[in-house]
N, C-alpha and C positions, 0 to 999 in steps of 0.2 A: 213684783214678779208677777207675771200671768202665763198662762195655758193658753195656747194657741188652738180654737177650734173653728171647724170651720166657717165661722161667721166671719172670720179676718176676708174671706173672698168676696163677702159683699160690697166689699170695702174697698177691694181692690180691682173690681171687676164689675162697675157702676152697670145697669142695662144701655142699651145705645137708642136712642132714641127714632122710632121708624119712621118720622113724615122728616127729617131732615140727610140731606146728602153730604156722603164722607169719601173721602178718598182714604187709600191705603196711607200714605204717609201722615195721616189722623192720628194712626194707635201705632206710631215709631217706624225707628227704622234701627235694629241693630247690626253694628259691625262686631264679627265674629274677628279675631286674630288667634290662629292655634293652628297646629299642625308642624310636619318634618317630613323629611324622605320616611321616615317610618311609621310614624304614628299620622293616620289621616281620621278615624272616626272620632275622636274628641270634639273637634269644631262643626262635623258632620251633626252629633248629637244638640249640640248647643242651639243650633239653628232649628232644628225638626223640633226640639222643645219650646223652643221660643215660640213659632210659628202654632203652634196648637195652644199656646199659651195667651194667641191673639195678636201677636208683635204684627202692624202691617206689611214690612220687609227686611229681608235678614240681607246682607252684604256679608262674603265670608273672603277672609285675606288669607294666602298660604302659600307654604311653597309649593314650587309647580306640581309635580308626583301628588301630593295629598291634594292641594286644589282639582286637580283631573279628574281624581276616584270621587272625590265630595260631588263634583257635576255632574259625572252617573249616574248617582243614588236617585235623583228625583229633579223634574223639570220645576221645583219647587226652588231649588238652591242656584242663587246666584254665586262661583265662585271664582274670583281673582286670585290669577297664579303669579306668587312672585320669585323671579327667576333662582334659582338653585333650590340646594337640599335643605336648607333651614333657614332662619332666620336671619339674617347679615344687618349690621349697622348702615349699608347701601343701601337700604328698605324702607328705613325710619322715612325719608322724605317723600316716599309714596304712602305710606302710611300715614303720616299728616295729611296729605293731600286728599285721600280717598275720607277721610274723615273730616274736612271742612268741607270737602264737596257733600256729603251726604248732610250735615247741618244745614246744607244752604238749599237742599232740596226737599230735606220733613222739616225745615223750617223750625228747627232746635231742636226737633223729639226725636233724638238721638242720644244711643247707649252703647258702651263698648263692653262685650268680655274678652277675655284677652288671660293666654296662659295654657291651657288644654293642649299638649303632647306639642308645644314648640323645643321644648330641651333644658339643659342646666349649658351648655358649653358657654365659657367666657363670653365670647362675642353676642351670643343670642341676648345675656342676659343682660349686658349693658346695651341691647339696641331697646330691649323692653324697658328696660329705664329711661333709656332717652327718649324712647316714645313717650311714656307716662308723664315725663315731668313736662312735656308741651301741652298737652290737652287740657279739655276744661270743661269735658262732659261727665258722667256718670258713670261709672266701670264697675264691673265684678272683676275681681283680681284671685285668681281662680290658679291650683296646681302651680306651672314652674315661673307664674307674675310673681307669685307669691313669694318665691325665692330668688327672684329678683328685687323685689320690692325689700328683702331683710339689708340689705346692702345700700338701701338708699330710703330710711326710712323718715329723713329729716323732709322729703316733701307730701307725706301722706298727709296731716294736718289741713293743709293746701287744699287737698282734693277730696272729689265727690266719689268715694270709693266705698263697696261693700267687698269686704272678704270671705271666701266662702272655704276656709280650711280645714281639715280633720287633723288630727291630735299630732300628728307628729310636724305636718304644716304652722300647725298654730304654734309648735317649740322651734319651729325654725323664723317664723314671724318676730315671736316675742323672748323665745331662750325660757319659756318655763312651761313644765309640765303638767299635762291634763288630762293624762292616759289610765284610765283606771284608778281615779281618787273620788274621792267621797263628791256627789253631785253640790253640794254647797260651797268645797271648795272652788269645781269649776264655773261655777257661778261668778262667784268672786271676783277668780282670776279672769274671766273672759271680760265682764265691766269695768275692770281695771283696766285693762290693756286696751281697750275700747275708748274709755276714757283716756290714756297717756297717748294714744296715737290720734286722738279725734275722728275717730273712723267708725264705722259701722263691722261688726264681727259677726259670722252666723258658724259656728263651731259645730261643725257636724257630728251626730253620735245618738243616741239613744237617752236621754232627750236631745233636740238642736239644742243650743244654748244661742242666742242671740242677744245683742246688747248694743248702744248707741253708745255708750259709758255713762248712761244716766239711769236708763231704763234697760229691763231683762227682762224676756218672755222665753218661755219652754215650749216648744214642740214634742209633744207625746207621740205623735202618730207617724209610721213607719212597719215596718218588719226586718226581722233578721234575713229574708230572703232577696231583700234591695242590700245583700254585703255582694255587690259583682260590678265590675268594672264597666264605668259607662254611666253609674247613674248619678254621681257628683257631677256632671258634664251636663244633664239633666239640668237638676238646680239650677246651675251657673244659668241657661238657657233661659228658663222661668225667669228667673229673677233679672234678667239684661233685658227681656222683654218689657216687664213690668216698667223697666228706669226707663226704656225708650218711651214706654207712653204717660213719663211723667206722672209715675205715682211714688210718690216722697220714699225715697229711698229705704229707710226703717221699715215700714207697711211694706214695701216691696220684697225685704229680705224676708219677713215673716208669711208672709203669702205666699212667697217661693217655696219655704220650707213643708210647710201644710199640704200644699197642693200638688209636689213633687213625692212628699209620704204617701200621702193620700192615694194615689195615684198606684204606688209600688204597692200598697195595700191590696188594691183592686186585681191588678195584675196577679198578686202571690195567690190570689183567692183560687185562682185556675193553674196556676202554673208550678207553685211553690219554688223548688231546686232547679227549675229550668226557666225561670223568669231573667229576662234579660234588659239592660235600659231600652232599648227597641218597644220594649213591650211597656214600658213605664209609662214612656210619650204615646201609645196606642190608648192607653187609659186616662190619661188628662181629660180628653174630653167629657168621659163618663162622670167625674169629679165636679165640672163644672154644669153638669147637666145639674148637680145636687143644691146647686144655688140657691 
């Protein structure tokens, strides 16, 4: 069991050679699938955090109202509108086509973040599961996508997934309670479930507990002022950026946990109770300067 320190960032963010020409897709293309008629913020936060963490390009796939709102936030954000108010099974073929297109364009330096703001209606949950069954790229599974996979756990061991649950989402996925129990027990449970599912789990908490089923790492960075909507979305976006850049998934999970938490610490020094998720994103460059 290891405590994560800022040295993890040197492994995840190697220096770019100055005399070499790069194109944006050399640093990955992240596909973000999220949002609904009511929720538009989550996929936008995923994308903005991913850009701050160095991904080359992000494509957001969201129901029309969410996509239109997201596209208005920044010229950096490319949002593809899906017809309707929420994700439906009719959209799965589009998601698969867009993912395949991303793989071709970025020469397989592709990852997906899915779940934020999608909702838990039966059809949306079925669409998420159907999509995830068909793809073979690294995926950050967050929020509503965790609920979907709790009904289809048999596919998890065959996939390149990183789960980012809070305590209740962990319970939904595994049926085991980790909220307000001793850390030693938390660590053991997370390790056991990661081993059982043959996946990587990043349990958000204080500390974050990250396991690949064999090893466990703890991230003690962070601040109580991060207890605000959207900071989990920034974590998922950072992790997705690293996966798209072909960083090893376990390393990506550990580095994302530290980078997100340290950015939160920096933002909280100035803002305390006024901290929001976008403040965390704005502090990410300051953390990367520390490498």
